[in-house]
GUNUMI-664244 format. One record per residue (C-alpha): z, x, y negated; residue in three letters. Coordinates in steps of 0.25 Angstrom, whole numbers, padded with zeros to 4 digits, always signed. Each point is the difference from the previous one (the first is absolute). Example, Ala and Ser with C-alpha at 12.3 -4.5 7.8 and 13.67 -1.06 7.14 Angstrom:
<recs>
+0031+0049+0018Ala
-0002+0006-0014Ser
</recs>
This chain:
<recs>
-0017+0011-0132Met
+0008-0013-0003Val
+0010+0001-0012Tyr
+0012-0008-0003Lys
-0002-0009-0013Tyr
+0009-0008-0009Tyr
+0000-0014-0003Cys
-0001-0001-0016Val
+0008-0013+0001Asp
+0012+0002+0009Cys
-0001+0015-0001Gly
+0002+0002+0015Asn
-0006+0012+0007Glu
-0009-0005+0011Ile
-0007+0007+0011Pro
-0015+0001-0002Gly
-0003-0008+0012Glu
+0008-0012-0004Glu
-0008-0011-0008Ile
-0001-0015+0000Asn
-0012-0009-0001Phe
+0000-0014-0005Asp
-0006-0010+0010Leu
-0001-0010-0010Ala
-0010+0009-0008Asp
-0007+0003+0013Leu
-0002-0014+0003Leu
-0004-0004-0014Gly
+0013-0009-0002Ile
+0002-0001-0015Arg
+0012-0009-0004Ile
+0004-0003-0014Gly
-0012+0004-0008Asn
-0004-0013-0006Asp
+0005-0008-0012Asn
+0002-0013+0006Ala
+0009-0009-0008Ser
+0010-0001+0011Ala
+0003+0014-0002Gln
+0005-0002-0014Lys
+0013+0008-0003Gly
-0002+0010+0011Leu
+0002+0014-0005Glu
-0011+0010+0004Arg
+0000+0015-0001Asp
-0011+0008-0008Glu
-0009-0001+0013Lys
+0000-0015+0000Gly
+0009+0000+0013Asn
+0011-0010+0001Phe
+0014+0006-0002Lys
+0012-0003+0009Asn
-0009-0008+0010Phe
-0010+0009+0008Val
+0006+0014+0002Lys
-0010+0010+0001Arg
+0005+0006+0013Lys
+0001-0014+0007Thr
-0014+0001+0006Thr
-0001+0016+0002Gln
-0002+0007+0013Ile
+0002+0015+0002Ser
-0011+0009+0005Ala
+0007+0002+0013Arg
+0001-0015+0003Lys
-0014-0002-0004Leu
-0004+0010+0010Leu
+0008-0007+0011Glu
-0006-0013-0004Leu
-0014+0006+0001Ala
+0003+0006+0014Glu
+0006-0014+0004Lys
-0013-0007-0003His
-0009+0012+0005Asn
-0005+0003-0013Val
-0004+0015-0002Pro
+0004+0005-0013Leu
-0008+0013-0003Lys
-0001+0008-0012His
-0011-0005-0009Gly
-0005-0011+0010Val
+0000-0015-0003Arg
+0007-0009+0010Ser
+0003-0015+0000Phe
+0015-0002+0000Phe
+0006-0013+0005Lys
+0014-0004-0002Ile
+0007-0013+0005Thr
+0008-0009-0009Leu
+0012+0003+0009Lys
-0001+0015-0003Glu
-0002-0003-0014Phe
+0012-0008-0001Leu
+0008+0010+0008Thr
-0004+0011-0010Val
+0005-0009-0011Met
+0013-0003+0007Gly
+0003+0014+0003Glu
-0002+0004-0015Asn
+0009-0011-0005Glu
+0011+0000+0010Gly
-0002+0010+0011Gly
-0001-0004+0015Glu
+0009-0013-0002Val
-0010-0007-0009Ile
-0012+0006+0007Ala
+0005-0007+0013Gln
+0002-0013-0008Glu
-0014+0001-0005Met
-0006+0003+0014Arg
+0007-0013+0005Arg
-0006-0009-0010Lys
-0011-0009+0004Lys
-0013-0002-0008Tyr
+0006-0014-0005Ser
+0012+0008-0005Glu
-0007+0010-0008Leu
+0006-0005-0013Arg
+0014+0002+0006Asp
-0004+0014+0004Ala
-0005+0003-0014Leu
+0013-0005-0006Glu
+0007+0011+0008Leu
-0007+0011-0008Val
-0002-0007-0014Phe
+0014-0006-0002Gln
+0004+0000-0015Thr
+0009-0007-0009Ser
-0010+0000-0011Glu
-0008-0012-0005Asn
-0002-0009+0012Arg
-0013-0006-0005Ile
-0006+0014-0001Val
+0005+0004+0014Glu
-0006-0013+0005Glu
-0013+0004-0006Lys
+0001+0014+0006Leu
+0003-0005+0014Leu
-0012-0010-0001Asn
-0009+0011-0004Asp
+0004+0009+0012Trp
-0002-0012+0010Leu
-0014-0003-0006Lys
-0005+0015+0001Ile
+0006+0003+0013Leu
-0007-0013+0006Ala
-0013+0006-0007Glu
+0001+0014+0005Arg
+0006-0002+0014Phe
-0009-0008+0010His
+0003-0006+0013Phe
-0007+0006+0011Asn
+0002-0004+0015Asp
-0008-0003+0013Glu
+0006-0014+0000Ala
-0006-0004-0013Asn
-0013+0004+0005Ala
+0001-0008+0013Thr
+0004-0013-0009Ile
-0012+0002-0009Val
-0009+0002+0013Gln
+0005-0013+0006Gln
-0002-0008-0013Lys
-0014+0005-0001Glu
-0003-0004+0014Glu
+0006-0014-0003Gly
+0011+0002+0010Lys
+0015-0005-0002Asp
+0008+0012-0003Val
+0009+0004+0011Asp
+0015-0004-0003Pro
+0005+0013+0006Glu
-0010+0008-0009Ile
+0004-0008-0012Arg
+0015+0003+0003Lys
-0003+0015+0002Met
-0008+0000-0013His
+0012-0007-0008Thr
+0009+0011+0005Leu
-0009+0011-0003Met
-0002-0005-0014Met
+0015+0001-0003Glu
+0000+0014+0005Asn
-0002+0010-0012Thr
-0005+0010+0009Thr
-0013-0008+0001Asn
-0004+0001-0014Tyr
-0007+0013-0005Glu
-0005+0006-0012Ala
-0008+0013-0002Gly
-0006+0010-0009Phe
-0008+0013+0000Trp
+0008+0013-0001Ile
-0004+0014-0002Glu
+0012+0010+0002Pro
+0000+0014-0007Glu
+0009+0010+0008Tyr
+0006+0012-0006Phe
-0008+0008+0010Arg
-0013-0006+0004Ser
+0001+0006+0014Ser
+0014-0007+0002Ser
+0003-0015+0003Asp
+0015+0002-0003Gln
+0003-0001-0015Asp
-0007-0010-0009Ile
-0002+0005-0014Tyr
-0006-0014-0005Thr
-0009-0011+0003Val
-0012-0007-0005Arg
-0003-0014+0003Tyr
-0009-0012-0002Ser
-0001-0015+0004Leu
-0015+0002+0000His
-0009+0004+0012Asn
-0008+0010-0009Gln
+0005+0014-0002Ser
-0004+0000-0014Ala
+0012-0009-0003Phe
+0011+0009+0005Met
+0010+0003-0011Glu
+0012+0009-0003Asp
+0014-0006-0002Ile
+0001-0003-0014His
+0012-0003-0009Glu
-0008-0002-0009Pro
-0006+0014+0001Met
+0000+0008+0013Ser
+0013+0003+0007Ile
+0003+0006+0014Arg
+0009-0012+0005Gly
+0014-0005-0002Phe
+0014+0007+0001Cys
+0006-0003+0013Pro
+0014-0001-0007Ile
-0002-0008-0012Cys
-0014-0006+0002Gly
-0006+0005-0013Gln
-0014+0007-0002Pro
-0001+0014+0005Val
-0009+0009-0009Ile
-0013+0005+0006Glu
+0001+0014+0006Gly
+0015-0002+0004Ala
+0002+0008+0013Gly
-0013+0008-0001Lys
+0005+0009-0011Tyr
+0014+0006-0004Pro
+0007-0010-0010His
+0008+0005-0011Glu
+0009-0008-0009Leu
+0002+0004-0015Val
+0012-0007-0006Gly
+0001-0002-0015Leu
+0015-0003-0003Leu
+0005-0004-0013Gly
+0006-0011-0008Val
-0008-0012-0005Gln
-0009+0003-0011Ser
+0000+0015+0003Ser
-0015-0001+0001Gly
-0001+0001+0016Lys
-0011-0010+0001Thr
-0008+0005-0011Ser
+0001+0014+0006Met
-0005-0005+0013Ile
-0012-0006-0006Met
-0003+0013-0009Ala
+0001+0008+0013Ile
-0010-0008+0007Ile
-0009+0000-0012Lys
+0001+0015-0001Glu
-0003+0003+0014Leu
-0012-0009-0001Gln
-0005+0006-0013Asp
+0003+0015+0002Asn
+0000+0002+0015Phe
-0009+0012-0001Gly
+0010+0007-0010Tyr
+0011-0004+0009Leu
-0007+0007+0012Gly
-0001-0013+0009Ile
-0012-0009+0004Ser
-0002-0013-0007Tyr
+0011-0009+0006Pro
-0007-0013-0002Gly
+0007-0014-0003Ala
+0014-0003+0003Pro
+0003-0005+0014Leu
+0003-0015+0003Cys
+0014-0004+0003Asp
+0009-0013-0003Ser
+0001+0004-0015Arg
-0015+0001-0001Tyr
-0002-0010-0011His
+0011+0005-0009Ile
-0005+0014+0002Met
-0014-0004-0005Met
+0006-0008-0011Leu
+0007+0012-0005Asn
-0012+0009+0002Lys
-0008-0010-0009Glu
+0011+0000-0010Leu
+0001+0015-0001Tyr
-0015+0002+0000Asp
-0001-0009-0012Asn
+0011+0007-0008Gly
+0011-0011+0003Trp
+0014+0003+0005Ala
+0002-0003+0015Val
+0008-0011+0006Glu
+0015+0003+0001Lys
+0005+0002+0014Thr
+0011-0009+0005Asn
+0013+0009-0001Ala
+0008-0009+0010Ser
-0009-0003+0012Ser
-0008+0009+0009Asn
-0009-0012+0001Glu
-0004+0003-0014Gly
-0001+0015+0001Ser
-0013+0007-0003Phe
-0008+0010+0008Asn
-0014+0006+0001Ile
-0006+0007+0012Ser
-0012+0009+0000Ile
-0007+0009+0010Lys
-0002+0014-0005Ile
-0007+0012+0006Ser
+0000+0014-0005Asp
-0013+0005-0007Lys
-0005+0006+0014Asn
+0005-0012+0008Lys
+0008+0008+0009Arg
+0012-0009-0002Val
+0001-0015-0003Thr
+0012-0007-0002Lys
+0004-0014-0004Leu
+0009+0000-0013Val
+0009-0012-0004Thr
+0006+0001-0014Phe
+0012-0009+0000Val
+0007-0006-0012Asp
+0015+0000+0003Ile
+0009-0007-0010Ala
+0013+0006-0001Gly
+0006-0013-0002Glu
-0003-0003+0014Gln
+0009+0011+0005Cys
+0012-0001-0010Tyr
+0012-0009+0000Asp
+0002-0002-0015Ile
+0013-0007+0002Arg
+0007+0011+0008Asn
-0008+0011-0006His
-0004+0006+0013Gln
-0013+0001+0009Val
-0003-0012+0008Asn
+0000+0005+0014Gln
-0004-0013+0005Glu
-0013+0000-0008Ala
-0003+0014+0005Leu
+0000-0006+0014Gln
-0007-0013-0003Lys
-0012+0007-0007Tyr
-0002+0012+0009Pro
-0012+0004-0009Val
+0010+0006-0010Ile
+0004+0011+0010Gly
-0013+0002+0007Gln
-0007+0007-0011Cys
-0006+0014+0002Lys
+0001+0003-0015Leu
+0008-0005-0011Tyr
-0003-0001-0015Ile
+0012-0004-0008Leu
-0004-0006-0013Cys
+0007-0002-0013Ser
-0006-0003-0014Cys
+0001+0012-0010Ile
+0004-0010-0011Asp
+0010-0011+0003Lys
-0006-0009-0010Thr
-0012-0002+0009Gly
-0013-0007-0004Tyr
+0005-0013-0005Gly
-0009-0012+0003Asn
-0006+0007+0013Ala
+0014+0003+0006Asp
+0005-0014+0001Gly
+0015+0000+0005Glu
+0009+0012-0002Asn
+0005+0007+0012Ala
+0012-0007+0006Ile
+0006+0013+0006Ile
+0004+0013-0007Pro
-0009+0012+0002Glu
+0011+0007+0007Asn
-0001-0009+0011Ala
-0013+0006+0004Leu
+0007+0013+0002Ile
+0010-0007+0010Gln
-0012-0007+0007Ile
-0008+0013+0001Ala
+0012+0008+0005Thr
+0004-0011+0010Thr
-0014-0001+0006Ile
+0000+0016+0002Tyr
+0014+0000+0005Glu
-0004-0011+0010Arg
-0012+0009+0004Leu
+0009+0013+0001Leu
+0010-0007+0008Gly
-0010-0004+0011Met
-0004+0010+0011Asn
-0005+0014-0003Arg
-0015-0004+0002Thr
+0000-0010-0011Thr
-0010+0004-0011Lys
+0006+0001-0014Ile
-0011-0005-0010Pro
-0002+0008-0013Pro
+0002-0007-0013Leu
-0006+0000-0014Cys
+0009-0004-0012Ile
-0010-0006-0009Leu
+0002-0004-0015Met
-0010-0011-0003Thr
-0006-0005-0013Lys
-0001+0014-0005Ala
-0009-0004-0011Asp
+0013-0005-0007Met
+0005+0014-0002Ser
+0004+0003-0014Pro
-0008+0007-0010Glu
+0003+0015+0000Pro
+0013+0003-0008Val
+0007+0013+0003Asp
+0014-0004+0004Arg
+0003+0010+0012Pro
+0013-0004+0007Ser
+0009+0009+0008Ala
+0003-0013+0009Met
-0015-0001+0004Asn
+0001-0002+0015Pro
-0013+0006+0003Phe
+0004+0014-0005Arg
+0008+0002+0012Asn
-0011-0004+0010Ile
-0007+0012+0005Lys
-0012+0000+0008Ala
-0007+0011+0008His
-0011+0007-0007Glu
-0010-0005+0010Lys
+0004-0015-0004Tyr
-0013-0006-0004Leu
+0006-0011-0008Tyr
+0009+0008-0010Lys
-0007-0006-0012Asn
+0005-0013+0004Gln
+0014+0005-0001Leu
-0003+0006-0013Asp
-0005-0014-0005Asn
+0013-0006+0003Leu
+0008+0012-0006Leu
-0008-0002-0013Arg
+0001-0015+0000Ala
+0015+0002+0000Tyr
+0000+0010-0011Asp
-0010-0009-0009Met
+0011-0011-0003Thr
+0014-0003-0001Asp
-0002-0015+0003Glu
+0009-0004+0011Arg
-0010-0011+0006Asn
-0009+0012+0004Ile
+0011+0011+0003Arg
+0008-0009+0009Asp
-0012-0002+0010Pro
-0003+0015-0001Leu
+0015+0003+0003Asp
-0001-0010+0012Trp
-0012+0008+0005Cys
+0008+0013-0001Gly
+0012-0006+0007Arg
-0009-0006+0011Thr
-0006+0014+0003Tyr
+0014+0005+0002Gly
+0004-0011+0010Glu
-0013+0000+0008Ile
-0004+0015+0000Ser
+0011+0003+0010Arg
-0006-0011+0010Arg
-0015+0002-0001Thr
-0012+0007-0006Tyr
-0002-0005-0015Val
-0011+0001-0011Ser
+0001-0006-0014Met
-0011-0006-0009Met
-0003-0009-0011Ser
-0012-0009-0002Cys
-0005-0013-0005Ser
-0007-0011+0007Ala
-0005-0007-0013Leu
+0000+0010-0011Gly
+0003-0011-0010Arg
+0008-0013-0001Ser
-0003-0010+0011Gly
-0003-0015-0004Val
+0002-0011+0010Arg
-0012-0009+0003Tyr
+0003-0014-0005Glu
-0014-0006+0004Gly
-0006-0006+0012Asp
+0002+0010+0012Leu
-0012-0005+0006Gln
-0009+0005-0011Asn
+0007+0013-0005Ile
-0007+0005-0013Val
+0001+0015-0005Pro
+0011+0003-0010Tyr
-0005+0002-0014Thr
+0007+0004-0013Asp
-0008-0005-0012Lys
-0012-0002+0008Gly
+0000+0014+0006Val
+0002+0002+0016Leu
+0012+0008+0002Ile
+0003+0005+0015Gly
+0011+0008+0005Phe
+0001+0015-0002Arg
+0007+0006+0012Arg
+0009+0012-0004Val
+0002+0011+0011Arg
-0003-0010+0011Ile
-0010+0010+0005Asp
+0011+0011+0002Ile
+0009-0010+0007Leu
-0011-0004+0010Cys
-0003+0014+0002Lys
+0014+0003+0004Trp
+0001-0012+0009Ile
-0013+0003+0007Met
+0004+0015+0003Glu
+0014-0005+0005Val
-0007-0010+0009Leu
-0009+0011+0006Gly
-0013-0007-0006Leu
-0003+0011-0010Lys
+0000+0015+0001Thr
+0011+0007-0008Ile
-0006+0007-0012Asp
-0003+0015+0002Glu
+0003-0001+0015Met
-0011-0009+0006Gln
+0011-0005+0009Tyr
+0003-0014+0005Leu
+0014-0003+0004Leu
+0000-0004+0015Pro
+0011-0010-0003His
+0009-0005-0011Ile
+0011+0011-0002Pro
+0014-0004+0004Ser
+0012+0006-0006Tyr
+0006+0004+0013Arg
-0011+0002+0009Glu
+0002+0008+0013Tyr
-0008+0013+0001Tyr
-0006+0005+0012Thr
-0010+0011+0004Leu
-0008+0000+0013Gly
-0004-0011+0010Asn
+0007-0012-0006Asn
-0012-0006-0007Ala
+0000-0015+0000Gly
+0015-0003+0001Lys
+0004-0009-0012Asp
+0014+0007-0001Asp
-0006+0014-0003Tyr
-0008+0005-0011Phe
-0009+0008+0010Ser
-0007+0012-0006Ala
-0004+0014+0000Thr
+0006+0009-0010Glu
-0012-0001-0008Glu
+0001-0015+0000Asp
+0014+0001-0004Met
-0003+0009-0012Lys
-0010-0010-0005Leu
+0010-0011+0001Arg
+0010+0007-0007Ile
-0010+0004-0011Ile
-0004-0014-0001Ala
+0015-0005-0002Ile
+0001+0010-0011Met
-0012-0006-0007Lys
+0003-0014+0002Leu
+0015-0001-0002Phe
+0011+0005-0010Ile
+0011+0002+0011Asn
-0001+0006+0014His
+0008-0003+0012Ala
+0010+0011+0004Pro
-0009+0005+0012Leu
-0012+0000-0010Asp
+0008+0008-0010Gln
+0005+0010+0011Ala
-0014+0002+0004Ile
-0005+0002-0014Ile
+0011+0010-0003Asn
-0004+0008+0012Glu
-0014-0001-0005Phe
+0004+0005-0013Asn
+0009+0012+0006Lys
-0013+0004+0007Glu
-0007+0002-0014Asn
-0009-0012+0003Gly
-0003+0003+0015Arg
+0003-0011+0010Trp
+0012+0004+0009Pro
-0004+0006+0013Gly
+0002-0007+0014Ser
+0015+0003+0000Thr
+0008-0008-0010Leu
+0011+0007-0007Ser
+0015-0002+0004Lys
+0002-0007-0013Arg
-0012-0010+0002Leu
+0005-0003+0014Lys
+0014-0003-0006Lys
-0006-0010-0010Val
-0008-0006+0011Val
+0012-0003+0009Glu
+0009-0005-0011Thr
-0011-0009-0006Ser
-0002-0007+0013Gly
-0014+0004+0001Phe
-0007+0006+0013Val
-0009+0012-0001Tyr
-0007+0004+0014Arg
-0010+0010+0004Arg
</recs>
């Protein structure tokens, strides 16, 4: 089966069959990786590539067009079979033109003669930046295209033969030769390619390719950026994680203000999954998957592993956002999913001048609204960690409630089949809770939050209730009051759980040394790592909701992430996305799972629970009561046999 996946850069949902490959990579074209003095002043990204000059997508080709070119050149592309693939210079220029300006520029590129190659390149590499650097870039491209694409025609062979025989070259042949040398169709480059299809018996949908410029099969290599990736996004041209399209892809969004601990929390979650996978009921997840932010991801991992505070996420730009993707299977490997943890800065989504949600940002960064599970983060103590926190939040925490409710209202306003993702309200930096002091308050917001007796995480609610009663300090009670208000706002829109934990377990300290040689954090000569607080409980809950861990005492894997307004159906509707298709036993298991994982329940869930309770714990019979049918109808749900 081929699954849709998400580009973790542009956030768009993409059909699993759609993927791009970079012809420049396949042809061994590397531009802008040396340190020549002529390039002084050119800004590079963390990968060493030029910024603003060579767009990654410029030389990319879709899997579909790759198959079309192969067919045109009579090259059989079979699963796991190496084939030599040829491409003409005109075809290569056409791809560049289509990517940069559509068919108009593509036609211009096709019309260019070989002697006009520089003019053709200027059409796609136009820039208002440093002219000296642009000139160097164009010269590099001219040089490497001349090296990689070779002239190949019969007239050239005839001329060589006549010269070898001591004959004068026929003028007509020389004229034809000159014309052919100007035609970019007569210049070819080639490489070895080995496609991998989603189904080995199919030649329709390419998953990825291996390639080489060498004749020996031992030199075949995967696409690297710098670690293995599947290919590139057909929309934004950025790297696509390995496994995309092969497995279901779930986005887990951590939403919070700057310095609420989101990035540290993501690093702690990844570390917990790797260290305690057995306890969490999953298989060892391996290393994080490579994407465009691989370098900052690995930097943060090294900082965290050595006991230093992670780098702060840019709060105003999607380009600086942080995410980590990882492949996870349940312990029996019945289910495998790609899970991407996304750091969503609230500042991206909020207009501080007008004190309202920035609707344009929600459209510009679709990843914000594409998550299948949200974790709303707020620090349990507004004073934070000091040195490690950097800048203070530039939007009020109440803005998070506005952002979250806006996201959910948008989802609820879509068609009835739109899934409504669950949410966890997370109080971060729980190690900053005050020392126990008995100051019970009638205003404690957690006293009025009642969870079902089956709720597995009631002790987390109790922790928050005690934290409120332990102090009368406003810097602690204010965030906890916010937590209670947020539950009141969100619990009418989606399933909610609440927790508190700490990614560090102590104050974090910024690393001020050489980032190329990070040393462990010490205090008075003693190595001191981080002590994660209740991260295991958070990870357990996430894995259960994602259907990657069996729910305690049930040995039941959720077949899909619960949605607050799911349709219910019984009978022969299995496989339809707009229904929760189940037997009555399946429905019973799902409802019990909802009671164990979330504090609140949807109206239809509650109606079924009430029926269950009225029957003294027995599941209702095949005929629903009139009351339940009424709830089903008024809630907009469908229940079919």
